[in-house]
Steps between C-alpha positions, in 0.01 A plus 500: 500500500796559726589841647858602476653779708694769313714744696532850347784736569389855416661844474331803646588805305499865612123515455453195729356290220631148516597314186609138484873443430545123572274197530603194699333176393624157619818665642582640160541879454338645193594859420229732360638656185205713388150591622271510201188633665377613847142535619298527825225256598258551781333211678114493489453365852788655694570802278876427539715648224763295333761611253548241226793462262540328167 
């Protein structure tokens, strides 16, 4: 399994919540058209919170 790096360009709205706008994969820009779902996950070991998008 190879690991690929994806760059995310996000927008921070007036509430300070960042949402992804563009993904860059293999030097190709992919625009985010719609976010279907958003949820928060918390790590069991480090208790770090992550906002996830679908």
